[in-house]
Backbone as XML, in Angstrom:
<?xml version="1.0"?>
<chain id="A" units="angstrom">
  <residue number="1" name="MET">
    <atom name="N" x="0.809" y="-1.196" z="0.121"/>
    <atom name="CA" x="0.007" y="0.014" z="-0.143"/>
    <atom name="C" x="0.847" y="1.031" z="-0.077"/>
  </residue>
  <residue number="2" name="GLU">
    <atom name="N" x="0.637" y="2.023" z="-0.608"/>
    <atom name="CA" x="1.090" y="3.527" z="-0.842"/>
    <atom name="C" x="1.120" y="3.990" z="0.329"/>
  </residue>
  <residue number="3" name="PRO">
    <atom name="N" x="1.966" y="4.509" z="0.754"/>
    <atom name="CA" x="1.961" y="5.430" z="1.854"/>
    <atom name="C" x="0.982" y="6.813" z="2.303"/>
  </residue>
  <residue number="4" name="ILE">
    <atom name="N" x="0.906" y="7.190" z="1.092"/>
    <atom name="CA" x="0.026" y="8.569" z="1.086"/>
    <atom name="C" x="-1.196" y="8.129" z="1.051"/>
  </residue>
  <residue number="5" name="LEU">
    <atom name="N" x="-1.906" y="6.907" z="0.725"/>
    <atom name="CA" x="-3.145" y="6.285" z="1.358"/>
    <atom name="C" x="-3.534" y="6.187" z="2.533"/>
  </residue>
  <residue number="6" name="ILE">
    <atom name="N" x="-2.238" y="6.294" z="3.634"/>
    <atom name="CA" x="-2.449" y="6.573" z="5.080"/>
    <atom name="C" x="-2.711" y="7.825" z="5.467"/>
  </residue>
  <residue number="7" name="SER">
    <atom name="N" x="-1.847" y="8.877" z="4.622"/>
    <atom name="CA" x="-2.188" y="10.027" z="5.087"/>
    <atom name="C" x="-3.675" y="10.356" z="4.595"/>
  </residue>
  <residue number="8" name="ILE">
    <atom name="N" x="-3.902" y="9.957" z="3.397"/>
    <atom name="CA" x="-5.249" y="10.326" z="3.110"/>
    <atom name="C" x="-6.487" y="9.821" z="4.035"/>
  </residue>
  <residue number="9" name="ALA">
    <atom name="N" x="-6.352" y="8.535" z="4.373"/>
    <atom name="CA" x="-7.474" y="7.763" z="5.346"/>
    <atom name="C" x="-7.399" y="8.886" z="6.668"/>
  </residue>
  <residue number="10" name="ALA">
    <atom name="N" x="-6.169" y="8.868" z="6.950"/>
    <atom name="CA" x="-6.228" y="9.627" z="8.397"/>
    <atom name="C" x="-6.850" y="11.187" z="8.039"/>
  </residue>
  <residue number="11" name="ALA">
    <atom name="N" x="-6.582" y="12.284" z="7.121"/>
    <atom name="CA" x="-7.132" y="13.159" z="6.632"/>
    <atom name="C" x="-8.951" y="12.943" z="6.564"/>
  </residue>
  <residue number="12" name="ILE">
    <atom name="N" x="-8.870" y="12.021" z="6.010"/>
    <atom name="CA" x="-10.822" y="11.587" z="5.520"/>
    <atom name="C" x="-11.136" y="11.542" z="7.138"/>
  </residue>
  <residue number="13" name="ALA">
    <atom name="N" x="-10.380" y="10.437" z="7.864"/>
    <atom name="CA" x="-11.157" y="9.655" z="9.491"/>
    <atom name="C" x="-11.387" y="11.444" z="10.307"/>
  </residue>
  <residue number="14" name="ALA">
    <atom name="N" x="-10.350" y="12.327" z="10.361"/>
    <atom name="CA" x="-10.385" y="13.736" z="10.970"/>
    <atom name="C" x="-11.182" y="14.683" z="10.268"/>
  </residue>
  <residue number="15" name="LYS">
    <atom name="N" x="-11.623" y="14.182" z="9.168"/>
    <atom name="CA" x="-12.408" y="15.197" z="8.210"/>
    <atom name="C" x="-11.491" y="16.343" z="8.354"/>
  </residue>
  <residue number="16" name="GLY">
    <atom name="N" x="-10.248" y="15.931" z="8.125"/>
    <atom name="CA" x="-9.639" y="17.522" z="8.091"/>
    <atom name="C" x="-9.385" y="18.121" z="6.361"/>
  </residue>
  <residue number="17" name="ALA">
    <atom name="N" x="-9.853" y="17.515" z="5.046"/>
    <atom name="CA" x="-9.622" y="17.645" z="4.025"/>
    <atom name="C" x="-11.026" y="17.488" z="3.561"/>
  </residue>
  <residue number="18" name="GLY">
    <atom name="N" x="-12.165" y="18.194" z="3.825"/>
    <atom name="CA" x="-13.347" y="17.773" z="3.622"/>
    <atom name="C" x="-14.072" y="17.542" z="2.127"/>
  </residue>
  <residue number="19" name="SER">
    <atom name="N" x="-13.421" y="18.077" z="0.581"/>
    <atom name="CA" x="-13.580" y="17.499" z="-0.338"/>
    <atom name="C" x="-13.019" y="16.558" z="-0.779"/>
  </residue>
  <residue number="20" name="VAL">
    <atom name="N" x="-11.844" y="15.662" z="-0.190"/>
    <atom name="CA" x="-11.340" y="14.147" z="-0.080"/>
    <atom name="C" x="-12.596" y="13.696" z="0.610"/>
  </residue>
  <residue number="21" name="TYR">
    <atom name="N" x="-12.774" y="13.515" z="2.025"/>
    <atom name="CA" x="-14.229" y="12.994" z="2.365"/>
    <atom name="C" x="-15.135" y="13.130" z="1.904"/>
  </residue>
  <residue number="22" name="ASP">
    <atom name="N" x="-15.585" y="14.133" z="1.485"/>
    <atom name="CA" x="-16.612" y="13.773" z="0.206"/>
    <atom name="C" x="-16.844" y="13.001" z="-0.977"/>
  </residue>
  <residue number="23" name="LEU">
    <atom name="N" x="-15.590" y="13.287" z="-1.483"/>
    <atom name="CA" x="-15.434" y="12.165" z="-2.670"/>
    <atom name="C" x="-15.607" y="10.916" z="-2.196"/>
  </residue>
  <residue number="24" name="VAL">
    <atom name="N" x="-15.093" y="10.415" z="-1.295"/>
    <atom name="CA" x="-14.840" y="8.755" z="-0.717"/>
    <atom name="C" x="-15.990" y="8.461" z="-0.347"/>
  </residue>
  <residue number="25" name="LYS">
    <atom name="N" x="-17.024" y="9.519" z="0.491"/>
    <atom name="CA" x="-18.339" y="9.213" z="1.056"/>
    <atom name="C" x="-19.355" y="8.860" z="-0.022"/>
  </residue>
  <residue number="26" name="ARG">
    <atom name="N" x="-19.426" y="9.392" z="-1.005"/>
    <atom name="CA" x="-19.928" y="9.594" z="-2.517"/>
    <atom name="C" x="-19.887" y="7.929" z="-2.877"/>
  </residue>
  <residue number="27" name="ARG">
    <atom name="N" x="-18.407" y="7.672" z="-3.128"/>
    <atom name="CA" x="-17.807" y="6.560" z="-4.048"/>
    <atom name="C" x="-18.241" y="5.400" z="-3.110"/>
  </residue>
  <residue number="28" name="PHE">
    <atom name="N" x="-17.543" y="5.450" z="-1.796"/>
    <atom name="CA" x="-18.308" y="4.372" z="-0.522"/>
    <atom name="C" x="-19.504" y="4.119" z="-0.427"/>
  </residue>
  <residue number="29" name="GLY">
    <atom name="N" x="-20.349" y="5.099" z="-0.592"/>
    <atom name="CA" x="-22.120" y="4.996" z="-0.845"/>
    <atom name="C" x="-22.397" y="3.798" z="-1.400"/>
  </residue>
  <residue number="30" name="ARG">
    <atom name="N" x="-21.536" y="3.327" z="-2.419"/>
    <atom name="CA" x="-22.291" y="2.173" z="-3.292"/>
    <atom name="C" x="-22.043" y="1.042" z="-2.367"/>
  </residue>
  <residue number="31" name="ASP">
    <atom name="N" x="-21.109" y="1.191" z="-1.445"/>
    <atom name="CA" x="-20.761" y="-0.309" z="-1.005"/>
    <atom name="C" x="-20.397" y="-0.294" z="0.755"/>
  </residue>
  <residue number="32" name="PRO">
    <atom name="N" x="-21.331" y="-1.111" z="1.104"/>
    <atom name="CA" x="-22.055" y="-1.028" z="2.617"/>
    <atom name="C" x="-20.692" y="-1.310" z="3.482"/>
  </residue>
  <residue number="33" name="GLU">
    <atom name="N" x="-20.081" y="-2.043" z="2.532"/>
    <atom name="CA" x="-18.569" y="-2.726" z="3.870"/>
    <atom name="C" x="-17.616" y="-1.323" z="3.549"/>
  </residue>
  <residue number="34" name="ALA">
    <atom name="N" x="-17.345" y="-0.834" z="2.676"/>
    <atom name="CA" x="-16.765" y="0.607" z="2.803"/>
    <atom name="C" x="-17.094" y="1.442" z="3.557"/>
  </residue>
  <residue number="35" name="MET">
    <atom name="N" x="-18.336" y="1.392" z="3.615"/>
    <atom name="CA" x="-18.793" y="2.464" z="4.422"/>
    <atom name="C" x="-18.774" y="2.278" z="6.016"/>
  </residue>
  <residue number="36" name="LYS">
    <atom name="N" x="-18.687" y="0.920" z="6.592"/>
    <atom name="CA" x="-18.492" y="0.614" z="7.486"/>
    <atom name="C" x="-16.920" y="1.209" z="7.856"/>
  </residue>
  <residue number="37" name="GLU">
    <atom name="N" x="-16.283" y="0.546" z="7.156"/>
    <atom name="CA" x="-15.084" y="1.076" z="7.694"/>
    <atom name="C" x="-14.764" y="2.491" z="7.228"/>
  </residue>
  <residue number="38" name="LEU">
    <atom name="N" x="-15.304" y="3.469" z="6.557"/>
    <atom name="CA" x="-15.296" y="4.576" z="6.636"/>
    <atom name="C" x="-16.015" y="4.992" z="7.970"/>
  </residue>
  <residue number="39" name="GLU">
    <atom name="N" x="-16.813" y="5.088" z="8.251"/>
    <atom name="CA" x="-17.411" y="5.426" z="9.598"/>
    <atom name="C" x="-16.568" y="4.453" z="10.630"/>
  </residue>
  <residue number="40" name="ALA">
    <atom name="N" x="-15.819" y="3.553" z="10.772"/>
    <atom name="CA" x="-15.389" y="3.048" z="11.845"/>
    <atom name="C" x="-14.139" y="4.132" z="12.186"/>
  </residue>
  <residue number="41" name="ALA">
    <atom name="N" x="-13.845" y="4.478" z="11.069"/>
    <atom name="CA" x="-12.258" y="5.608" z="10.959"/>
    <atom name="C" x="-12.738" y="6.865" z="11.308"/>
  </residue>
  <residue number="42" name="GLU">
    <atom name="N" x="-13.994" y="7.125" z="10.924"/>
    <atom name="CA" x="-14.700" y="8.516" z="11.620"/>
    <atom name="C" x="-14.880" y="8.788" z="12.888"/>
  </residue>
  <residue number="43" name="THR">
    <atom name="N" x="-15.568" y="7.742" z="13.519"/>
    <atom name="CA" x="-15.533" y="7.387" z="14.695"/>
    <atom name="C" x="-14.423" y="7.576" z="15.672"/>
  </residue>
  <residue number="44" name="ALA">
    <atom name="N" x="-13.637" y="6.539" z="15.258"/>
    <atom name="CA" x="-12.306" y="6.537" z="15.694"/>
    <atom name="C" x="-11.348" y="7.290" z="15.039"/>
  </residue>
  <residue number="45" name="PRO">
    <atom name="N" x="-10.678" y="8.511" z="14.884"/>
    <atom name="CA" x="-9.772" y="9.074" z="14.141"/>
    <atom name="C" x="-8.126" y="8.776" z="14.473"/>
  </residue>
  <residue number="46" name="ALA">
    <atom name="N" x="-8.434" y="8.526" z="15.527"/>
    <atom name="CA" x="-7.256" y="8.492" z="16.523"/>
    <atom name="C" x="-6.642" y="6.629" z="16.630"/>
  </residue>
  <residue number="47" name="ASP">
    <atom name="N" x="-7.537" y="5.776" z="15.862"/>
    <atom name="CA" x="-7.692" y="4.548" z="15.924"/>
    <atom name="C" x="-6.335" y="3.835" z="14.852"/>
  </residue>
  <residue number="48" name="PRO">
    <atom name="N" x="-5.423" y="3.499" z="15.072"/>
    <atom name="CA" x="-4.418" y="3.286" z="13.798"/>
    <atom name="C" x="-5.079" y="1.858" z="13.039"/>
  </residue>
  <residue number="49" name="ALA">
    <atom name="N" x="-5.392" y="1.203" z="13.805"/>
    <atom name="CA" x="-6.073" y="0.146" z="12.949"/>
    <atom name="C" x="-7.408" y="0.896" z="12.195"/>
  </residue>
  <residue number="50" name="ALA">
    <atom name="N" x="-8.393" y="1.453" z="12.827"/>
    <atom name="CA" x="-9.361" y="2.012" z="11.881"/>
    <atom name="C" x="-8.816" y="2.488" z="10.547"/>
  </residue>
  <residue number="51" name="VAL">
    <atom name="N" x="-7.776" y="3.600" z="10.672"/>
    <atom name="CA" x="-7.222" y="4.485" z="9.692"/>
    <atom name="C" x="-6.460" y="3.425" z="8.467"/>
  </residue>
  <residue number="52" name="GLU">
    <atom name="N" x="-6.012" y="2.194" z="9.028"/>
    <atom name="CA" x="-5.465" y="1.351" z="8.196"/>
    <atom name="C" x="-6.372" y="0.641" z="7.124"/>
  </residue>
  <residue number="53" name="ALA">
    <atom name="N" x="-7.308" y="0.460" z="7.889"/>
    <atom name="CA" x="-8.435" y="-0.495" z="7.349"/>
    <atom name="C" x="-8.923" y="0.526" z="6.166"/>
  </residue>
  <residue number="54" name="LEU">
    <atom name="N" x="-9.191" y="1.862" z="6.260"/>
    <atom name="CA" x="-9.524" y="2.687" z="5.400"/>
    <atom name="C" x="-8.616" y="2.749" z="4.501"/>
  </residue>
  <residue number="55" name="ALA">
    <atom name="N" x="-7.748" y="3.244" z="4.731"/>
    <atom name="CA" x="-6.352" y="3.137" z="3.565"/>
    <atom name="C" x="-6.581" y="1.577" z="2.813"/>
  </residue>
  <residue number="56" name="ALA">
    <atom name="N" x="-6.341" y="0.856" z="3.151"/>
    <atom name="CA" x="-6.678" y="-0.816" z="2.610"/>
    <atom name="C" x="-7.751" y="-0.623" z="1.969"/>
  </residue>
  <residue number="57" name="ARG">
    <atom name="N" x="-8.886" y="-0.080" z="2.161"/>
    <atom name="CA" x="-10.130" y="-0.066" z="1.523"/>
    <atom name="C" x="-9.903" y="0.851" z="-0.067"/>
  </residue>
  <residue number="58" name="LEU">
    <atom name="N" x="-9.481" y="1.728" z="0.689"/>
    <atom name="CA" x="-9.350" y="3.136" z="-0.400"/>
    <atom name="C" x="-8.150" y="2.570" z="-1.612"/>
  </residue>
  <residue number="59" name="ASP">
    <atom name="N" x="-7.074" y="1.688" z="-1.196"/>
    <atom name="CA" x="-6.361" y="1.091" z="-2.129"/>
    <atom name="C" x="-6.747" y="0.017" z="-2.981"/>
  </residue>
  <residue number="60" name="LEU">
    <atom name="N" x="-8.062" y="-1.284" z="-2.305"/>
    <atom name="CA" x="-8.586" y="-1.757" z="-3.374"/>
    <atom name="C" x="-9.730" y="-0.905" z="-4.156"/>
  </residue>
  <residue number="61" name="VAL">
    <atom name="N" x="-10.375" y="-0.102" z="-3.647"/>
    <atom name="CA" x="-11.351" y="1.117" z="-4.878"/>
    <atom name="C" x="-10.434" y="1.665" z="-5.629"/>
  </residue>
  <residue number="62" name="ARG">
    <atom name="N" x="-9.497" y="2.167" z="-5.407"/>
    <atom name="CA" x="-8.281" y="2.857" z="-6.298"/>
    <atom name="C" x="-8.241" y="1.740" z="-7.252"/>
  </residue>
  <residue number="63" name="SER">
    <atom name="N" x="-7.996" y="0.490" z="-6.948"/>
    <atom name="CA" x="-7.442" y="-0.479" z="-8.269"/>
    <atom name="C" x="-8.530" y="-0.696" z="-8.915"/>
  </residue>
  <residue number="64" name="ALA">
    <atom name="N" x="-9.423" y="-0.919" z="-8.144"/>
    <atom name="CA" x="-10.584" y="-1.484" z="-9.041"/>
    <atom name="C" x="-11.206" y="-0.338" z="-9.795"/>
  </residue>
  <residue number="65" name="ASP">
    <atom name="N" x="-11.188" y="0.965" z="-9.789"/>
    <atom name="CA" x="-11.917" y="1.933" z="-10.064"/>
    <atom name="C" x="-10.975" y="2.944" z="-10.607"/>
  </residue>
  <residue number="66" name="PRO">
    <atom name="N" x="-10.151" y="3.281" z="-12.144"/>
    <atom name="CA" x="-9.203" y="4.128" z="-12.356"/>
    <atom name="C" x="-9.908" y="5.402" z="-12.382"/>
  </residue>
  <residue number="67" name="SER">
    <atom name="N" x="-11.009" y="5.685" z="-12.607"/>
    <atom name="CA" x="-11.526" y="6.882" z="-12.813"/>
    <atom name="C" x="-11.485" y="7.795" z="-11.194"/>
  </residue>
  <residue number="68" name="PHE">
    <atom name="N" x="-12.039" y="6.836" z="-10.315"/>
    <atom name="CA" x="-11.872" y="7.000" z="-8.698"/>
    <atom name="C" x="-10.386" y="7.368" z="-8.523"/>
  </residue>
  <residue number="69" name="ALA">
    <atom name="N" x="-9.615" y="6.579" z="-9.063"/>
    <atom name="CA" x="-8.065" y="7.279" z="-8.589"/>
    <atom name="C" x="-7.927" y="8.437" z="-8.949"/>
  </residue>
  <residue number="70" name="ALA">
    <atom name="N" x="-8.062" y="8.475" z="-10.106"/>
    <atom name="CA" x="-7.786" y="9.878" z="-10.298"/>
    <atom name="C" x="-8.320" y="11.083" z="-10.365"/>
  </residue>
  <residue number="71" name="GLU">
    <atom name="N" x="-9.525" y="10.767" z="-10.104"/>
    <atom name="CA" x="-10.578" y="12.036" z="-9.090"/>
    <atom name="C" x="-9.853" y="12.054" z="-7.759"/>
  </residue>
  <residue number="72" name="LEU">
    <atom name="N" x="-9.643" y="10.978" z="-7.227"/>
    <atom name="CA" x="-8.887" y="10.929" z="-5.367"/>
    <atom name="C" x="-7.437" y="11.742" z="-5.455"/>
  </residue>
  <residue number="73" name="ASN">
    <atom name="N" x="-6.787" y="11.574" z="-6.223"/>
    <atom name="CA" x="-5.508" y="12.328" z="-6.837"/>
    <atom name="C" x="-5.294" y="13.871" z="-6.746"/>
  </residue>
  <residue number="74" name="ARG">
    <atom name="N" x="-6.600" y="13.769" z="-7.974"/>
    <atom name="CA" x="-6.679" y="15.285" z="-8.343"/>
    <atom name="C" x="-7.100" y="16.164" z="-7.297"/>
  </residue>
  <residue number="75" name="VAL">
    <atom name="N" x="-8.134" y="15.776" z="-6.375"/>
    <atom name="CA" x="-8.689" y="16.007" z="-5.308"/>
    <atom name="C" x="-7.804" y="16.274" z="-3.734"/>
  </residue>
  <residue number="76" name="TRP">
    <atom name="N" x="-7.105" y="15.231" z="-3.768"/>
    <atom name="CA" x="-5.689" y="15.199" z="-2.723"/>
    <atom name="C" x="-4.949" y="15.979" z="-2.896"/>
  </residue>
  <residue number="77" name="ASP">
    <atom name="N" x="-4.297" y="16.800" z="-4.372"/>
    <atom name="CA" x="-3.403" y="17.773" z="-4.447"/>
    <atom name="C" x="-4.028" y="19.117" z="-4.565"/>
  </residue>
  <residue number="78" name="GLU">
    <atom name="N" x="-5.153" y="19.431" z="-4.558"/>
    <atom name="CA" x="-5.606" y="20.343" z="-4.438"/>
    <atom name="C" x="-5.705" y="20.577" z="-2.970"/>
  </residue>
  <residue number="79" name="VAL">
    <atom name="N" x="-5.842" y="19.986" z="-1.639"/>
    <atom name="CA" x="-5.934" y="20.469" z="-0.721"/>
    <atom name="C" x="-4.680" y="21.005" z="0.021"/>
  </residue>
  <residue number="80" name="PRO">
    <atom name="N" x="-4.851" y="21.823" z="0.671"/>
    <atom name="CA" x="-3.576" y="23.107" z="0.993"/>
    <atom name="C" x="-2.785" y="22.244" z="1.788"/>
  </residue>
  <residue number="81" name="LYS">
    <atom name="N" x="-1.571" y="22.301" z="1.485"/>
    <atom name="CA" x="-0.466" y="21.329" z="2.429"/>
    <atom name="C" x="-0.289" y="21.595" z="3.723"/>
  </residue>
  <residue number="82" name="ASP">
    <atom name="N" x="-0.698" y="22.701" z="4.559"/>
    <atom name="CA" x="-0.917" y="22.646" z="5.530"/>
    <atom name="C" x="-2.209" y="21.523" z="6.115"/>
  </residue>
  <residue number="83" name="GLN">
    <atom name="N" x="-2.857" y="21.501" z="5.510"/>
    <atom name="CA" x="-4.009" y="20.589" z="5.933"/>
    <atom name="C" x="-3.918" y="19.141" z="5.831"/>
  </residue>
  <residue number="84" name="ARG">
    <atom name="N" x="-2.559" y="18.799" z="5.059"/>
    <atom name="CA" x="-2.238" y="17.295" z="5.001"/>
    <atom name="C" x="-1.392" y="16.626" z="6.025"/>
  </residue>
  <residue number="85" name="VAL">
    <atom name="N" x="-1.139" y="17.205" z="7.101"/>
    <atom name="CA" x="-0.045" y="17.146" z="7.679"/>
    <atom name="C" x="-0.766" y="15.957" z="8.986"/>
  </residue>
  <residue number="86" name="VAL">
    <atom name="N" x="-0.329" y="14.892" z="8.942"/>
    <atom name="CA" x="-0.863" y="13.850" z="9.783"/>
    <atom name="C" x="0.058" y="13.242" z="10.493"/>
  </residue>
  <residue number="87" name="ASN">
    <atom name="N" x="-0.208" y="13.076" z="11.854"/>
    <atom name="CA" x="0.904" y="12.278" z="12.600"/>
    <atom name="C" x="0.088" y="11.186" z="13.526"/>
  </residue>
  <residue number="88" name="GLN">
    <atom name="N" x="0.670" y="10.261" z="13.304"/>
    <atom name="CA" x="0.116" y="8.553" z="13.779"/>
    <atom name="C" x="1.652" y="7.990" z="14.627"/>
  </residue>
  <residue number="89" name="ILE">
    <atom name="N" x="0.864" y="8.191" z="15.908"/>
    <atom name="CA" x="2.247" y="7.230" z="17.062"/>
    <atom name="C" x="1.196" y="6.042" z="17.308"/>
  </residue>
  <residue number="90" name="SER">
    <atom name="N" x="1.574" y="5.016" z="17.245"/>
    <atom name="CA" x="0.967" y="3.554" z="17.689"/>
    <atom name="C" x="2.315" y="2.687" z="18.095"/>
  </residue>
  <residue number="91" name="GLY">
    <atom name="N" x="1.300" y="1.742" z="19.152"/>
    <atom name="CA" x="2.686" y="0.598" z="19.827"/>
    <atom name="C" x="2.990" y="1.300" z="20.752"/>
  </residue>
  <residue number="92" name="PRO">
    <atom name="N" x="4.276" y="0.524" z="21.226"/>
    <atom name="CA" x="4.271" y="0.572" z="22.733"/>
    <atom name="C" x="5.371" y="1.830" z="22.371"/>
  </residue>
  <residue number="93" name="VAL">
    <atom name="N" x="4.975" y="2.803" z="22.310"/>
    <atom name="CA" x="5.796" y="4.297" z="22.666"/>
    <atom name="C" x="6.194" y="4.699" z="23.516"/>
  </residue>
  <residue number="94" name="SER">
    <atom name="N" x="7.283" y="5.627" z="23.978"/>
    <atom name="CA" x="7.283" y="5.975" z="25.184"/>
    <atom name="C" x="8.580" y="7.217" z="24.892"/>
  </residue>
  <residue number="95" name="GLY">
    <atom name="N" x="8.573" y="8.603" z="25.521"/>
    <atom name="CA" x="9.331" y="9.491" z="25.182"/>
    <atom name="C" x="8.557" y="10.691" z="24.683"/>
  </residue>
  <residue number="96" name="LYS">
    <atom name="N" x="9.445" y="11.752" z="24.533"/>
    <atom name="CA" x="8.831" y="13.066" z="23.640"/>
    <atom name="C" x="8.698" y="12.849" z="22.619"/>
  </residue>
  <residue number="97" name="VAL">
    <atom name="N" x="7.486" y="13.577" z="21.837"/>
    <atom name="CA" x="6.814" y="13.216" z="20.553"/>
    <atom name="C" x="6.379" y="15.157" z="20.393"/>
  </residue>
  <residue number="98" name="VAL">
    <atom name="N" x="7.330" y="15.348" z="19.095"/>
    <atom name="CA" x="6.881" y="16.847" z="18.761"/>
    <atom name="C" x="5.770" y="16.567" z="17.388"/>
  </residue>
  <residue number="99" name="GLN">
    <atom name="N" x="5.227" y="17.576" z="17.619"/>
    <atom name="CA" x="4.248" y="17.869" z="16.370"/>
    <atom name="C" x="4.705" y="19.456" z="15.730"/>
  </residue>
  <residue number="100" name="ALA">
    <atom name="N" x="5.513" y="19.082" z="14.603"/>
    <atom name="CA" x="5.576" y="20.561" z="14.063"/>
    <atom name="C" x="5.686" y="20.347" z="12.567"/>
  </residue>
  <residue number="101" name="GLY">
    <atom name="N" x="5.298" y="21.483" z="11.481"/>
    <atom name="CA" x="5.228" y="21.679" z="10.313"/>
    <atom name="C" x="6.551" y="21.908" z="9.731"/>
  </residue>
  <residue number="102" name="GLU">
    <atom name="N" x="7.284" y="22.827" z="9.397"/>
    <atom name="CA" x="8.411" y="22.995" z="8.775"/>
    <atom name="C" x="9.394" y="23.286" z="9.707"/>
  </residue>
  <residue number="103" name="VAL">
    <atom name="N" x="10.697" y="22.555" z="9.993"/>
    <atom name="CA" x="11.388" y="22.749" z="11.117"/>
    <atom name="C" x="12.766" y="23.140" z="10.378"/>
  </residue>
  <residue number="104" name="THR">
    <atom name="N" x="13.591" y="24.345" z="10.862"/>
    <atom name="CA" x="14.785" y="24.748" z="10.306"/>
    <atom name="C" x="15.695" y="24.589" z="11.486"/>
  </residue>
  <residue number="105" name="GLY">
    <atom name="N" x="17.144" y="23.675" z="11.177"/>
    <atom name="CA" x="17.517" y="23.560" z="12.813"/>
    <atom name="C" x="17.365" y="22.471" z="14.002"/>
  </residue>
  <residue number="106" name="ASN">
    <atom name="N" x="17.862" y="22.317" z="14.648"/>
    <atom name="CA" x="17.782" y="21.106" z="15.418"/>
    <atom name="C" x="16.564" y="21.104" z="16.383"/>
  </residue>
  <residue number="107" name="ILE">
    <atom name="N" x="16.039" y="20.119" z="16.964"/>
    <atom name="CA" x="15.134" y="20.230" z="18.044"/>
    <atom name="C" x="15.500" y="19.541" z="19.202"/>
  </residue>
  <residue number="108" name="ASN">
    <atom name="N" x="15.721" y="20.410" z="20.321"/>
    <atom name="CA" x="16.148" y="19.542" z="21.583"/>
    <atom name="C" x="15.365" y="19.570" z="22.645"/>
  </residue>
  <residue number="109" name="PHE">
    <atom name="N" x="15.719" y="18.468" z="23.254"/>
    <atom name="CA" x="14.499" y="18.711" z="24.705"/>
    <atom name="C" x="15.155" y="18.932" z="25.934"/>
  </residue>
</chain>
């Protein structure tokens, strides 16, 4: 699966990219299983498993529907870059975490 699909799925789950969300919701409306995955990610946008399941479904639908794939890419490219930042931390993680857009220089704790 392409890494960009995780970013798209996370943005959709958090409703951070409205036009992408609208496109995916319209397309997934034809498929009850896809809608379940979209709704699961919407309900728990911080759940990596839900976001990954949505990304996997996006991958399947893109592969099966080239026109949807092209439209998804076009709409995603129109999303302002500052709305594309998606950070996910999962698993047994400890320590400090920094969320930042563009960093020039070092980050020290």
